[in-house]
VOPAGU-2260 file (C-alpha; in pm, 1 decimal, decimal comma):
REM VOPAGU-2260
SITE   aa  ch    i         X         Y         Z
SITE  MET   A    0   11268,6    9812,2    4899,6
SITE  ILE   A    1   10961,1    9914,2    4691,4
SITE  MET   A    2   11098,5   10265,9    4655,1
SITE  LEU   A    3   11438,0   10150,1    4534,7
SITE  LEU   A    4   11268,8    9904,5    4292,0
SITE  CYS   A    5   11053,5   10195,1    4150,8
SITE  ILE   A    6   11365,8   10407,8    4105,1
SITE  SER   A    7   11550,9   10134,7    3920,6
SITE  VAL   A    8   11247,1   10060,0    3695,3
SITE  ALA   A    9   11203,6   10435,1    3628,0
SITE  LEU   A   10   11568,1   10468,3    3515,1
SITE  VAL   A   11   11563,8   10163,5    3296,3
SITE  ALA   A   12   11225,1   10244,6    3150,3
SITE  GLY   A   13   11331,9   10602,7    3066,3
SITE  LEU   A   14   11648,3   10485,7    2889,1
SITE  MET   A   15   11468,2   10205,5    2695,6
SITE  MET   A   16   11202,0   10458,8    2589,2
SITE  THR   A   17   11475,0   10668,0    2419,5
SITE  ARG   A   18   11569,6   10359,1    2209,4
SITE  LEU   A   19   11205,0   10291,5    2127,1
SITE  PHE   A   20   11141,0   10646,7    2002,2
SITE  LYS   A   21   11482,9   10688,9    1836,5
SITE  ARG   A   22   11334,9   10646,9    1493,9
SITE  PHE   A   23   11100,3   10939,2    1552,8
SITE  HIS   A   24   11398,6   11164,8    1636,9
SITE  LEU   A   25   11239,4   11287,8    1960,9
SITE  PRO   A   26   11454,2   11455,6    2220,9
SITE  ASP   A   27   11548,6   11222,7    2506,9
SITE  VAL   A   28   11357,6   11436,0    2755,9
SITE  THR   A   29   11029,2   11368,0    2573,9
SITE  SER   A   30   11097,8   10996,8    2589,7
SITE  TYR   A   31   11169,2   11020,7    2966,9
SITE  LEU   A   32   10840,5   11206,2    3020,4
SITE  LEU   A   33   10647,5   10949,7    2818,2
SITE  ALA   A   34   10806,1   10671,9    3020,6
SITE  GLY   A   35   10696,2   10846,8    3337,3
SITE  VAL   A   36   10339,5   10890,9    3210,4
SITE  LEU   A   37   10332,3   10517,7    3122,8
SITE  LEU   A   38   10460,0   10415,4    3469,9
SITE  GLY   A   39   10242,5   10672,1    3652,1
SITE  PRO   A   40    9933,5   10603,9    3870,4
SITE  CYS   A   41    9703,7   10684,3    3576,7
SITE  LEU   A   42    9833,9   10388,1    3364,8
SITE  LEU   A   43   10057,5   10099,7    3474,2
SITE  GLY   A   44   10046,3   10213,7    3827,8
SITE  ARG   A   45    9679,0   10119,3    3836,7
SITE  LEU   A   46    9779,6    9754,6    3826,1
SITE  GLY   A   47    9905,3    9777,4    4179,7
SITE  VAL   A   48   10199,5    9545,2    4108,0
SITE  PRO   A   49   10499,5    9645,1    4323,1
SITE  GLY   A   50   10785,1    9778,3    4109,1
SITE  VAL   A   51   10569,2    9794,2    3794,7
SITE  GLY   A   52   10493,2   10166,9    3788,2
SITE  PHE   A   53   10398,5   10403,4    4073,0
SITE  ASN   A   54   10073,0   10293,1    4222,0
SITE  SER   A   55    9994,9   10629,1    4378,4
SITE  PHE   A   56   10073,1   10993,7    4353,5
SITE  GLU   A   57   10185,5   10981,6    4717,3
SITE  LEU   A   58   10460,3   10736,3    4617,7
SITE  VAL   A   59   10577,9   10984,0    4341,3
SITE  ASP   A   60   10559,9   11274,2    4589,7
SITE  SER   A   61   10776,7   11076,6    4833,0
SITE  LEU   A   62   11058,1   11099,6    4575,6
SITE  GLN   A   63   11033,6   11479,9    4556,3
SITE  PRO   A   64   11380,6   11530,7    4723,4
SITE  ILE   A   65   11537,0   11363,2    4410,8
SITE  CYS   A   66   11355,1   11615,9    4191,0
SITE  ASP   A   67   11462,8   11907,7    4415,9
SITE  VAL   A   68   11829,8   11803,2    4389,2
SITE  ALA   A   69   11801,5   11749,5    4019,9
SITE  LEU   A   70   11655,8   12098,6    3969,6
SITE  GLY   A   71   11944,9   12224,4    4175,9
SITE  PHE   A   72   12194,0   12074,0    3930,5
SITE  ILE   A   73   11998,4   12220,9    3637,9
SITE  ALA   A   74   11995,8   12568,4    3790,1
SITE  PHE   A   75   12361,2   12542,5    3875,9
SITE  ALA   A   76   12443,8   12461,2    3512,4
SITE  ILE   A   77   12229,2   12749,5    3389,8
SITE  GLY   A   78   12412,2   12979,7    3622,5
SITE  SER   A   79   12728,1   12904,6    3429,3
SITE  GLU   A   80   12574,4   13091,2    3133,9
SITE  PHE   A   81   12618,7   13413,6    3320,9
SITE  ARG   A   82   12992,5   13428,0    3267,8
SITE  LEU   A   83   13097,8   13791,9    3252,4
SITE  SER   A   84   13282,2   13734,0    2921,9
SITE  ALA   A   85   12960,8   13611,8    2761,9
SITE  LEU   A   86   12736,2   13870,8    2927,1
SITE  ARG   A   87   12930,2   14148,0    2756,0
SITE  THR   A   88   12773,7   14046,0    2432,9
SITE  THR   A   89   12432,8   13898,7    2535,9
SITE  GLY   A   90   12364,2   14057,8    2875,3
SITE  ARG   A   91   12164,5   14360,3    2757,7
SITE  ALA   A   92   11957,3   14166,2    2507,0
SITE  ALA   A   93   11893,3   13884,0    2758,9
SITE  VAL   A   94   11753,2   14126,0    3014,1
SITE  ILE   A   95   11534,5   14301,1    2756,3
SITE  VAL   A   96   11394,5   13976,0    2614,4
SITE  GLY   A   97   11371,7   13802,7    2956,9
SITE  VAL   A   98   11153,8   14068,8    3100,8
SITE  PHE   A   99   10941,1   14158,0    2799,9
SITE  GLN   A  100   10845,8   13808,7    2691,6
SITE  ALA   A  101   10741,9   13713,3    3046,2
SITE  LEU   A  102   10523,0   14023,7    3067,7
SITE  ALA   A  103   10379,9   13957,5    2726,6
SITE  ALA   A  104   10277,0   13605,4    2812,9
SITE  THR   A  105   10110,9   13723,4    3133,4
SITE  ILE   A  106    9911,6   14001,0    2963,3
SITE  LEU   A  107    9791,7   13780,4    2677,2
SITE  VAL   A  108    9684,6   13505,9    2913,3
SITE  ASP   A  109    9512,1   13759,7    3150,2
SITE  ALA   A  110    9329,6   13912,2    2852,3
SITE  ALA   A  111    9215,4   13576,8    2706,2
SITE  LEU   A  112    9094,9   13432,7    3038,4
SITE  LEU   A  113    8920,0   13756,2    3139,1
SITE  VAL   A  114    8724,7   13731,9    2807,1
SITE  LEU   A  115    8633,1   13374,4    2898,1
SITE  HIS   A  116    8533,1   13489,7    3246,9
SITE  ILE   A  117    8251,8   13694,1    3084,6
SITE  PHE   A  118    8104,7   13372,4    2945,9
SITE  LEU   A  119    8195,0   13124,7    3219,9
SITE  GLY   A  120    8130,5   13343,7    3520,8
SITE  ASP   A  121    8215,1   13174,1    3854,0
SITE  LYS   A  122    8364,6   12873,2    3668,4
SITE  LEU   A  123    8663,3   13102,9    3593,9
SITE  PRO   A  124    8665,3   13396,7    3841,4
SITE  VAL   A  125    8884,5   13701,9    3787,5
SITE  SER   A  126    9119,3   13590,8    4068,7
SITE  ALA   A  127    9188,5   13263,7    3888,6
SITE  ALA   A  128    9240,6   13439,5    3555,7
SITE  ILE   A  129    9502,4   13680,2    3681,0
SITE  THR   A  130    9679,2   13403,2    3886,4
SITE  LEU   A  131    9699,0   13182,4    3574,3
SITE  GLY   A  132    9835,2   13482,3    3384,5
SITE  ALA   A  133   10120,2   13512,6    3631,2
SITE  ILE   A  134   10200,7   13139,3    3620,3
SITE  ALA   A  135   10224,9   13170,4    3240,5
SITE  ALA   A  136   10538,3   13377,6    3269,7
SITE  ALA   A  137   10737,8   13079,5    3400,2
SITE  THR   A  138   10950,4   12866,8    3159,1
SITE  ALA   A  139   11096,7   12522,7    3236,0
SITE  PRO   A  140   11477,0   12547,1    3243,1
SITE  ALA   A  141   11519,2   12167,8    3274,8
SITE  ALA   A  142   11371,3   12059,9    2940,1
SITE  THR   A  143   11541,7   12341,7    2757,4
SITE  LEU   A  144   11886,7   12262,3    2906,1
SITE  MET   A  145   11850,3   11892,8    2834,6
SITE  VAL   A  146   11776,9   11956,7    2467,9
SITE  VAL   A  147   12075,8   12194,5    2439,2
SITE  ARG   A  148   12302,9   11934,3    2596,9
SITE  GLN   A  149   12179,7   11632,9    2407,2
SITE  TYR   A  150   12226,5   11794,2    2064,0
SITE  LYS   A  151   12527,8   12007,3    2168,4
SITE  ALA   A  152   12348,6   12318,4    2049,3
SITE  LYS   A  153   12575,1   12618,4    1990,0
SITE  GLY   A  154   12499,8   12941,3    1825,9
SITE  PRO   A  155   12335,2   13287,5    1871,0
SITE  VAL   A  156   11991,3   13151,3    1976,4
SITE  THR   A  157   12142,5   12918,1    2237,3
SITE  ASP   A  158   12375,7   13190,3    2366,6
SITE  ILE   A  159   12075,9   13409,3    2456,6
SITE  LEU   A  160   11829,7   13130,7    2537,2
SITE  LEU   A  161   11971,1   13005,2    2869,5
SITE  PRO   A  162   12025,5   13353,5    3028,1
SITE  VAL   A  163   11675,5   13443,7    2925,4
SITE  VAL   A  164   11531,8   13126,8    3081,0
SITE  ALA   A  165   11719,6   13204,1    3402,5
SITE  LEU   A  166   11597,7   13563,8    3413,4
SITE  ASP   A  167   11246,7   13445,3    3315,8
SITE  ASP   A  168   11209,0   13261,1    3646,1
SITE  ALA   A  169   11309,0   13564,0    3849,2
SITE  VAL   A  170   11072,5   13784,6    3667,4
SITE  GLY   A  171   10800,4   13513,9    3696,8
SITE  LEU   A  172   10838,7   13500,5    4074,3
SITE  VAL   A  173   10767,5   13873,3    4102,6
SITE  ILE   A  174   10473,2   13871,4    3866,0
SITE  PHE   A  175   10322,6   13567,7    4043,1
SITE  ALA   A  176   10361,8   13712,0    4389,7
SITE  ILE   A  177   10193,2   14044,1    4287,6
SITE  SER   A  178    9913,7   13874,3    4095,1
SITE  PHE   A  179    9854,1   13608,9    4363,3
SITE  GLY   A  180    9847,4   13873,2    4629,6
SITE  ALA   A  181    9585,0   14060,5    4430,9
SITE  ALA   A  182    9386,6   13741,2    4387,4
SITE  GLN   A  183    9391,6   13674,8    4762,8
SITE  ALA   A  184    9281,5   14033,1    4824,6
SITE  MET   A  185    8979,3   13975,8    4590,4
SITE  GLU   A  186    8883,9   13654,5    4766,0
SITE  THR   A  187    8931,6   13779,2    5123,8
SITE  SER   A  188    8849,9   14154,9    5065,8
SITE  SER   A  189    9187,1   14245,5    5220,7
SITE  ALA   A  190    9519,1   14347,2    5079,7
SITE  ASN   A  191    9854,0   14293,5    5234,8
SITE  LEU   A  192   10128,0   14520,8    5084,7
SITE  ALA   A  193   10405,1   14311,9    5235,3
SITE  SER   A  194   10283,2   13987,2    5071,7
SITE  ILE   A  195   10210,2   14154,7    4737,6
SITE  ILE   A  196   10524,4   14351,4    4684,1
SITE  PHE   A  197   10789,6   14329,5    4957,3
SITE  GLU   A  198   10803,0   13950,5    5011,4
SITE  PRO   A  199   10870,8   13850,5    4647,5
SITE  LEU   A  200   11151,7   14111,8    4620,2
SITE  LEU   A  201   11289,7   13993,0    4949,2
SITE  GLU   A  202   11286,8   13629,9    4824,8
SITE  ILE   A  203   11483,2   13725,3    4519,6
SITE  VAL   A  204   11741,6   13937,6    4706,2
SITE  ILE   A  205   11812,2   13688,0    4988,6
SITE  SER   A  206   11818,2   13396,5    4748,0
SITE  LEU   A  207   12078,8   13563,5    4531,0
SITE  ALA   A  208   12278,2   13662,5    4839,4
SITE  LEU   A  209   12275,5   13307,9    4973,9
SITE  GLY   A  210   12380,8   13167,7    4639,8
SITE  ALA   A  211   12659,5   13421,9    4612,1
SITE  LEU   A  212   12785,0   13338,8    4963,2
SITE  LEU   A  213   12785,7   12966,2    4892,3
SITE  GLY   A  214   12955,2   13028,7    4558,5
SITE  TRP   A  215   13241,6   13214,1    4719,9
SITE  VAL   A  216   13283,8   12944,3    4985,0
SITE  LEU   A  217   13279,1   12670,8    4715,5
SITE  THR   A  218   13552,4   12849,5    4522,0
SITE  PHE   A  219   13758,6   12895,9    4835,4
SITE  MET   A  220   13730,1   12533,2    4942,3
SITE  GLU   A  221   13784,7   12366,1    4602,6
SITE  ARG   A  222   14144,2   12494,0    4617,8
SITE  TRP   A  223   14207,7   12252,6    4907,0
SITE  PHE   A  224   14172,3   11952,0    4670,4
SITE  MET   A  225   14385,9   11855,7    4375,9
SITE  SER   A  226   14183,3   11559,6    4253,6
SITE  ASN   A  227   13904,7   11639,8    4003,6
SITE  ARG   A  228   13697,9   11354,1    4159,1
SITE  ASN   A  229   13706,3   11524,2    4502,3
SITE  ARG   A  230   13633,9   11863,3    4343,7
SITE  VAL   A  231   13318,3   11730,5    4164,8
SITE  ALA   A  232   13214,1   11567,9    4494,6
SITE  MET   A  233   13258,9   11908,4    4656,9
SITE  ILE   A  234   13043,3   12072,2    4387,5
SITE  ALA   A  235   12767,8   11813,2    4437,2
SITE  GLY   A  236   12778,3   11861,4    4808,2
SITE  PHE   A  237   12730,1   12235,3    4777,6
SITE  ILE   A  238   12449,0   12204,4    4534,2
SITE  ILE   A  239   12267,9   11970,1    4776,2
SITE  LEU   A  240   12346,7   12206,6    5059,5
SITE  ALA   A  241   12205,6   12500,5    4856,1
SITE  VAL   A  242   11883,6   12302,5    4790,7
SITE  ALA   A  243   11852,1   12208,5    5158,6
SITE  MET   A  244   11910,9   12567,1    5279,9
SITE  SER   A  245   11655,4   12691,4    5027,3
SITE  MET   A  246   11379,9   12494,7    5208,5
SITE  LEU   A  247   11424,1   12716,7    5516,5
SITE  SER   A  248   11134,5   12955,6    5586,0
SITE  PHE   A  249   11053,2   13165,2    5884,4
SITE  GLU   A  250   10855,7   13465,8    5999,4
SITE  ILE   A  251   10999,2   13807,5    6089,8
SITE  GLY   A  252   10704,7   13999,4    6231,9
SITE  SER   A  253   10431,1   13989,5    5964,4
SITE  VAL   A  254   10678,8   13910,1    5684,5
SITE  HIS   A  255   10719,8   13556,7    5564,4
SITE  VAL   A  256   11084,8   13487,0    5460,1
SITE  LYS   A  257   11162,0   13207,0    5217,7
SITE  PHE   A  258   11414,4   13120,2    4948,7
SITE  SER   A  259   11399,5   13014,6    4584,7
SITE  SER   A  260   11614,7   12704,9    4528,4
SITE  LEU   A  261   11639,3   12785,9    4154,5
SITE  LEU   A  262   11772,7   13131,6    4218,5
SITE  VAL   A  263   12007,0   13015,1    4498,4
SITE  CYS   A  264   12161,3   12739,2    4282,4
SITE  MET   A  265   12177,2   12961,5    3971,0
SITE  MET   A  266   12370,7   13224,2    4173,9
SITE  LEU   A  267   12588,5   12948,7    4313,7
SITE  GLY   A  268   12680,2   12847,8    3958,2
SITE  THR   A  269   12722,1   13210,7    3845,7
SITE  VAL   A  270   12969,3   13303,0    4118,7
SITE  PHE   A  271   13160,2   12971,6    4090,5
SITE  CYS   A  272   13208,3   13000,9    3714,5
SITE  ASN   A  273   13334,6   13359,8    3741,0
SITE  THR   A  274   13566,7   13306,7    4031,7
SITE  CYS   A  275   13717,2   12957,0    3981,6
SITE  GLU   A  276   13980,8   12928,7    3706,5
SITE  SER   A  277   13899,7   12560,5    3639,3
SITE  SER   A  278   13522,4   12596,3    3671,3
SITE  GLU   A  279   13449,1   12511,3    3304,2
SITE  ASP   A  280   13610,2   12178,9    3320,3
SITE  LEU   A  281   13471,9   12098,8    3672,2
SITE  MET   A  282   13120,0   12196,8    3576,0
SITE  GLY   A  283   13140,9   11972,1    3266,1
SITE  ARG   A  284   13241,6   11679,4    3484,8
SITE  ALA   A  285   12958,6   11756,0    3725,6
SITE  ASP   A  286   12708,5   11749,3    3438,3
SITE  LYS   A  287   12814,7   11399,6    3347,1
SITE  TRP   A  288   12789,7   11283,3    3698,7
SITE  SER   A  289   12438,2   11410,8    3732,1
SITE  ALA   A  290   12304,4   11244,5    3414,5
SITE  PRO   A  291   12118,7   10953,6    3583,6
SITE  LEU   A  292   11973,3   11201,0    3833,0
SITE  LEU   A  293   11833,8   11415,1    3554,9
SITE  THR   A  294   11687,7   11107,0    3375,3
SITE  LEU   A  295   11506,3   11004,4    3694,0
SITE  PHE   A  296   11385,1   11369,4    3739,5
SITE  PHE   A  297   11208,1   11368,0    3402,6
SITE  VAL   A  298   11056,0   11018,5    3447,8
SITE  LEU   A  299   10914,6   11130,6    3783,9
SITE  SER   A  300   10789,9   11451,6    3626,9
SITE  GLY   A  301   10597,0   11245,4    3373,6
SITE  ALA   A  302   10463,4   11011,9    3648,3
SITE  GLU   A  303   10315,7   11299,0    3844,0
SITE  LEU   A  304   10106,9   11429,3    3550,0
SITE  HIS   A  305    9732,8   11386,5    3623,9
SITE  LEU   A  306    9568,6   11252,4    3306,8
SITE  ASP   A  307    9231,0   11291,3    3468,8
SITE  VAL   A  308    9227,7   11659,2    3383,5
SITE  PHE   A  309    9097,3   11552,9    3041,0
SITE  THR   A  310    8770,2   11438,8    3200,0
SITE  ASP   A  311    8641,1   11796,0    3267,9
SITE  LEU   A  312    8559,4   11959,6    2938,2
SITE  ALA   A  313    8554,1   12309,6    3100,9
SITE  ILE   A  314    8904,7   12259,2    3227,8
SITE  VAL   A  315    9017,0   12138,4    2885,6
SITE  GLY   A  316    8863,2   12444,2    2720,4
SITE  ILE   A  317    9021,8   12688,3    2962,1
SITE  GLY   A  318    9350,1   12494,7    2937,6
SITE  LEU   A  319    9350,0   12526,7    2561,6
SITE  ALA   A  320    9288,5   12902,5    2586,9
SITE  TYR   A  321    9569,6   12921,0    2844,0
SITE  ILE   A  322    9813,0   12724,7    2616,0
SITE  LEU   A  323    9729,8   12922,2    2300,0
SITE  SER   A  324    9747,6   13266,4    2459,4
SITE  ARG   A  325   10064,7   13188,6    2654,0
SITE  SER   A  326   10234,9   13048,8    2337,9
SITE  LEU   A  327   10147,8   13359,3    2143,1
SITE  GLY   A  328   10273,3   13583,4    2423,3
SITE  LYS   A  329   10602,4   13393,2    2446,6
SITE  TYR   A  330   10655,7   13388,0    2076,4
SITE  PHE   A  331   10563,9   13748,2    1983,3
SITE  GLY   A  332   10704,5   13885,7    2306,4
SITE  ALA   A  333   11042,0   13731,4    2231,9
SITE  MET   A  334   11025,6   13830,4    1869,4
SITE  PHE   A  335   10948,8   14197,2    1927,2
SITE  SER   A  336   11177,5   14244,4    2225,7
SITE  SER   A  337   11473,8   14068,1    2046,0
SITE  LYS   A  338   11412,3   14298,8    1752,4
SITE  LEU   A  339   11410,2   14597,6    1991,1
SITE  ALA   A  340   11743,4   14473,9    2139,5
SITE  GLY   A  341   11894,9   14452,1    1791,5
SITE  CYS   A  342   11930,2   14069,5    1782,9
SITE  SER   A  343   11986,5   13864,7    1469,3
SITE  PRO   A  344   11691,2   13754,5    1252,3
SITE  GLU   A  345   11740,7   13394,4    1366,3
SITE  ILE   A  346   11692,9   13496,9    1727,1
SITE  GLN   A  347   11387,8   13707,7    1643,4
SITE  LYS   A  348   11232,5   13417,8    1447,6
SITE  TYR   A  349   11309,3   13112,4    1662,3
SITE  LEU   A  350   11377,6   13222,0    2029,6
SITE  GLY   A  351   11010,5   13238,6    2126,4
SITE  ILE   A  352   10949,2   12879,9    2022,2
SITE  THR   A  353   11225,4   12756,2    2264,5
SITE  LEU   A  354   11058,7   12925,9    2553,7
SITE  LEU   A  355   10736,8   12724,8    2544,5
SITE  PRO   A  356   10829,3   12430,5    2782,6
SITE  GLN   A  357   10672,7   12466,0    3126,0
SITE  ALA   A  358   10694,9   12238,0    3431,9
SITE  GLY   A  359   10852,7   12255,3    3773,4
SITE  VAL   A  360   10840,1   12631,2    3843,7
SITE  ALA   A  361   10483,3   12655,6    3722,5
SITE  LEU   A  362   10381,3   12352,6    3931,0
SITE  GLY   A  363   10555,8   12509,1    4229,0
SITE  MET   A  364   10349,5   12823,3    4184,1
SITE  ALA   A  365   10033,5   12625,2    4138,2
SITE  SER   A  366   10093,0   12440,7    4468,8
SITE  GLN   A  367   10080,2   12768,5    4653,2
SITE  VAL   A  368    9728,3   12861,1    4551,1
SITE  GLY   A  369    9555,3   12643,6    4812,2
SITE  ALA   A  370    9458,3   12954,2    5005,2
SITE  LEU   A  371    9201,5   13031,9    4728,6
SITE  GLY   A  372    9003,6   12716,2    4815,1
SITE  GLU   A  373    8806,0   12562,3    4528,5
SITE  ILE   A  374    8944,1   12828,7    4290,2
SITE  GLY   A  375    9291,0   12700,3    4372,0
SITE  SER   A  376    9194,1   12350,3    4268,7
SITE  THR   A  377    9067,7   12483,4    3933,2
SITE  ILE   A  378    9401,7   12673,6    3883,6
SITE  ARG   A  379    9603,6   12365,1    3963,7
SITE  SER   A  380    9405,6   12151,7    3720,0
SITE  ILE   A  381    9452,6   12399,2    3434,3
SITE  VAL   A  382    9825,5   12428,2    3503,4
SITE  LEU   A  383    9856,4   12051,5    3510,1
SITE  PHE   A  384    9682,9   12031,3    3179,9
SITE  GLY   A  385    9916,5   12295,2    3036,1
SITE  VAL   A  386   10222,8   12123,3    3170,7
SITE  LEU   A  387   10111,7   11789,5    3029,9
SITE  VAL   A  388   10087,7   11944,6    2676,6
SITE  TYR   A  389   10398,8   12165,4    2700,1
SITE  GLU   A  390   10623,3   11900,8    2840,6
SITE  LEU   A  391   10529,1   11646,5    2568,4
SITE  ILE   A  392   10567,6   11882,9    2266,2
SITE  GLY   A  393   10786,1   12160,3    2404,2
SITE  PRO   A  394   11118,1   11977,0    2390,4
SITE  THR   A  395   11052,0   11863,1    2032,0
SITE  LEU   A  396   10962,6   12222,7    1926,4
SITE  THR   A  397   11279,8   12351,3    2098,0
SITE  LYS   A  398   11487,3   12098,8    1898,3
SITE  MET   A  399   11315,8   12194,3    1575,0
SITE  ALA   A  400   11362,2   12565,6    1639,0
SITE  LEU   A  401   11737,7   12531,3    1728,2
SITE  THR   A  402   11785,8   12308,5    1419,1
SITE  ALA   A  403   11620,3   12564,4    1197,6
SITE  ALA   A  404   11825,0   12842,1    1345,6
SITE  GLY   A  405   12142,9   12646,4    1272,9
SITE  ASP   A  406   12240,6   12599,2    1637,1
SITE  ILE   A  407   12189,9   12221,5    1613,8
SITE  LYS   A  408   12387,7   12071,5    1329,2
SITE  PRO   A  409   12208,4   11775,4    1165,6
SITE  LYS   A  410   12405,6   11454,3    1151,9
SITE  THR   A  411   12548,0   11363,8     814,8
SITE  GLY   A  412   12309,9   11137,7     623,2
SITE  ASN   A  413   12015,0   11211,9     850,5
SITE  ALA   A  414   11724,2   11241,3     606,2
SITE  ALA   A  415   11475,6   11313,2     881,4
SITE  THR   A  416   11590,5   11666,4     955,9
SITE  VAL   A  417   11292,9   11882,2    1033,7
SITE  SER   A  418   11277,4   12245,7     938,5
SITE  LEU   A  419   11063,4   12533,3    1062,3
SITE  LYS   A  420   11182,3   12769,0     784,8
């Protein structure tokens, strides 16, 4: 009962927060996150009143399956951006920008934190610095997609943004696996070629293969139903199935085999949208069906943010360096690579700003650093600090950038339009 009460309170609080902050013209996703922070264990949850907030992070963690399924729907929707008809115009540029800006963020964060290592010593070891550099490559697809949907963004920046975000996570997985493998080698004085290079590549390949297989099966089975209601239910079932199958992991000899739910669900959406004639209409209906689920996802994301990271000044200092260097890497990496790809001036100027949000993927990477012991705890705290800042300001910056680029059309009579020009 307590869990159901918390879920209902979270949904209502998230929706009420959007009305409260409507006058400030904040994206809904920011309001959901603020509602989650307010209900979280660090604020109202401390009261210990059942149903009034989440009284522990364990309670928030118990609702993780909801977040996993919500991310599945988000990844599925982003997969639809890989329609072959659209990729003919944006595919080459998306690949160039997706790879280059991720590498640029990693390199700048590595450089900044390695300089800090000279002054902080064991407080920020080299292994932690290079791991944080790898995590910096990841971008949060959820916040970006929610802003695009809410404001019905459409234009050149939006056209390339969603494919770049999707590719960004694939590139980030490879960078993280290599950097984290190197960090483990530094801490244990041993290197494992399989864990550093082969396993991340295998994860990407088998995730894409599983998603493609499920996509073909979904396309085949949806023909059995004539009702759109049943077809949407079929889509939801396959997304949940994809998320569940992505949780499988096993060992083959010395190789650890696992899947990325984001890549599986993205490939599921990609194959479905390119093989099903009615996919555009069905995916639009599925998006509306998943709206309450996504609202709950962002409220829970806000609730799981640890505000106590502000109590350690060293973590705050490292976190600020991480945020600044990553932001510069994303912005200038996107600007120079889009210029190299021959993109329009609007894309060159504004795309990098829309790539700042960071959440689920980065937190997932941070959760894997436990093998580094105390260093892992430091990494998680810094990532949590960065996520807290990025999730609260990132959606607003994305909205401002898309508005300035002309992809979001301001409502008639809205005097509060914000420009970055």
